[in-house]
C-alpha positions in Angstrom: 4.8 -74.2 39.8 5.9 -71.3 41.9 9.0 -70.4 44.0 6.8 -70.8 47.2 6.2 -74.5 46.2 9.9 -75.0 45.6 10.7 -73.6 49.0 8.0 -75.7 50.7 8.6 -79.0 48.9 12.3 -78.8 48.2 14.4 -76.3 50.1 12.7 -76.4 53.5 12.8 -80.2 53.8 16.5 -80.3 52.6 17.5 -77.6 55.1 15.8 -79.6 57.8 17.7 -82.8 56.8 20.9 -80.8 56.5 20.4 -79.3 60.0 21.1 -82.7 61.5 24.8 -82.4 60.7 25.4 -78.7 60.3 25.2 -76.7 63.6 24.5 -73.3 61.9 21.6 -74.7 60.0 19.9 -76.2 63.1 19.6 -72.7 64.5 17.7 -71.2 61.6 14.4 -69.7 62.7 13.4 -67.9 59.5 14.4 -67.9 55.8 14.3 -64.0 55.7 17.7 -62.7 55.0 19.3 -66.2 55.4 22.6 -66.4 53.5 23.2 -70.0 52.4 26.6 -69.9 50.8 29.2 -67.5 49.4 29.5 -64.9 52.2 31.2 -64.8 55.6 27.8 -65.0 57.4 26.6 -68.0 55.3 25.3 -71.1 57.1 26.9 -73.5 54.6 30.6 -73.9 53.9 31.8 -75.6 50.7 31.7 -79.1 52.2 28.2 -78.6 53.6 27.1 -77.2 50.3 28.0 -80.5 48.5 25.8 -82.5 50.9 23.0 -79.9 50.6 23.1 -80.1 46.8 22.9 -83.9 47.0 19.8 -83.6 49.2 18.2 -81.2 46.8 18.8 -83.5 43.8 17.2 -86.4 45.7 14.3 -84.3 46.9 13.5 -83.0 43.4 13.6 -86.6 42.1 11.2 -87.8 44.9 8.9 -84.8 44.6 8.7 -84.0 40.9 10.1 -87.2 39.3 12.8 -85.5 37.4 16.6 -85.9 37.6 18.4 -82.7 38.1 22.2 -82.6 38.2 24.1 -79.5 39.1 27.2 -78.6 37.1 30.2 -76.8 38.6 29.1 -73.8 36.4 25.7 -73.8 38.1 27.1 -73.8 41.5 29.9 -71.3 40.9 27.9 -68.9 38.8 29.1 -65.5 40.1 26.4 -63.5 38.3 23.3 -65.3 39.4 24.7 -66.7 42.7 22.1 -69.4 43.0 23.1 -70.6 46.4 23.5 -67.2 48.0 20.0 -67.1 49.6 16.6 -68.8 49.5 15.2 -66.4 46.9 18.0 -67.0 44.4 17.9 -70.8 45.1 14.2 -71.0 44.7 14.3 -69.1 41.3 17.2 -71.3 40.2 15.5 -74.5 41.1 12.2 -73.4 39.5 14.0 -72.9 36.3 15.9 -76.2 36.5 12.8 -78.2 37.3 10.7 -76.5 34.6 13.4 -77.1 32.0 13.6 -80.8 32.9 9.9 -81.5 32.6 
């Protein structure tokens, strides 16, 4: 499993679903430099992040058959900042899915 697979099978479909209710997300043309959460230019605010996390948990279950639940510590980790951008999120999810298998 690779981060590219995580982006293709998990993150991209979840962003597409999230874009239906989040105006900033529907305007995304590229993942390069995209800030998801945690900075002023981020496309997700705290409420949107909760919904996005729910979509990710569902997509991981449907795609890989494993249950992943995010803790507050996972989400608020200021060192790793897993929801800052696509790169951080893909690495974080790769680790979580691999650990759950």
